[in-house]
N, C-alpha and C positions, 0 to 999 in steps of 0.2 A: 503496500499500502505507499501510497504516496504520502510524504508527511509536510507539515509545517515546516521544521526544518531545514527540507529538501528544500521548498520551496523557498524558504529567506535565501538559499544560499543562490538557487538561480534569477534571484531579483538580483541579489548584489551585484551577479555577473552582465544581468542586462543592464542595470545602473551603469556599469564599468563603460563597458559597448554605448551606450547610446550618447554618453559624455563624450566621449573618443569621437564619435563618429558627429554629433554635435546636433542631432535629432532630436526630437519630444515625439510621445505617445501621449496615447488617450485609449480609454476602455469602455465600451455599451456593455452591461453586464445583466444578465437576466436570469437565468438558472443558478449563476455565484452567487448574485444578490449583495454586490459589492467585492466580495473575498480576491478577484484581481487586483482592484485596488486598495485593498489592507492588505496585502502579502507586499506589495510593491511600496507602500508608504511608510512599512515598519521597519526600511531599511535608511539609518541618516542621508541627507542628499538626495533625496527622491525626488525634491521640487526642480532639481536641474534637471529633468529629464519627463516626468511622469507629470503631464497637466491638468489632471482631473479625467471626471468619468459619468456614465449616469447610471442608475440603477434602474432597467426598464421591465421591471419585472410584470408589471399589468402591459397590456396591449395600450389602456388610454395613454401611458408616457412613451409606448413606443410609436405612437400616433403624432402625440401632440407637442413631444419634445422633441424625440428622435424624427420626426418628419417621415415615417415609414407609412407607406400608404394601404391606407383601410383596402385598398383593392387587393392588395397583397396578401395580409390576410384574412382576407375573404375566401381567396381562390388557393392561398400553398399553405397558410397558418403561420403561427407565431413560431414553430420550430421548424423551419425552412430554409434552402439558401438564399430566395430573395430576400427574406426577412432579416436576416443575417447580414448580407449585404449592404442592404438598407441604413440598419444599425448601426456598420461600420460608418460608413458615407455622413450618416447625421451625426454622430459623436467627431466624427473630424472636424465638421463644418463648423459644430457649437464652440469648439476648443480650438481650432485652430490649428490642431497639431501636426507633424510631419506625418504619422503614420499612425492607423489607428485597428483594434483589434476588437470585435463584439463577441458574443457566445450566447445562444438560444437554445434550450435543450428542454430537457424531461430526469431532473434528479432523481424521481420517486419518492419515495415508494409507490405511489399512484399516479398516475395521469397518462399512463401507457398505453398502445395498443397495437395487434400486429403489425400496424404500419410504421409505427413510430414507437417502439417498445421502449421502456424505461432504458435510461443508459445513452439513448440517443442525441447528439449534442452537435449544431451547426454551428461553425464559425464565422467570421466575416473578417477579413483582414482587408483595410484599405491602405493601399503602399503611397509614399510618396507621388509617384507618377503612377498614372496607371490607372483600370479599372479594379472593382473590387476584387477577392479571390475568395470563393467560399469551399469550406471543405465539411464533411460529416465525419463523426467517429460515435462509435459505440463503446460504451464504458460496462464494464462491468461493475458489481457491487455494491453498496446501501448508498444511500443517499451523499453521507459525509463524503465517500471514496469518489463517487460519480462527479462532486463538486472539485475535489483536490485531484484528479484526473482532469480535467476540463482547466483548470487553471495551470496547472502543470504541459498541457498543448497548448494554451494560448501564449504562454511564455514561449515556447518551440517556436513558434509563430513570429512572436514580435523578436525573438533572435533573428530568425532567418530573414527577416523585414528591413532589420537595422544592419545587417550585411551586405543586404543587396542582394540574396540570393534568390533564384527564380524558385516563385512558387505557382504550382499549377493547383487548379480545381479540381476536385474529385468527383 
């Protein structure tokens, strides 16, 4: 299981990389409820690169704050590639960050179905240049485990974006 200690170490490494690259980041979080921001800001000096985030747990916040189109929620649902992409674009626009990551998923123990089982998480990444990239992951474990794994994968995406590595949606 991913631990908070491991995530804190990864947040420190992200900070060193972001400061070295001179880039800033933001996060739009649904299923993690602010955990990405909490882990990042547990590292002293995080304000040098992490500009902030939005906890968009409800669809109303996704629409009214992040600017996710209601049609995306109606047609694809909140746990979808279009929603994750729009969330990342919205938080980048709101904060003025160079890059942005978003997460929207089903942490459990309820809420899943055959099409989108518990542990399904869509990630959005809005790089400094270009269109947003979306990826889906299916994590195993209880609610806490799914949330921690989600933060870990979001950090992997941020790291790759900070390094300018090619990311392909899946």
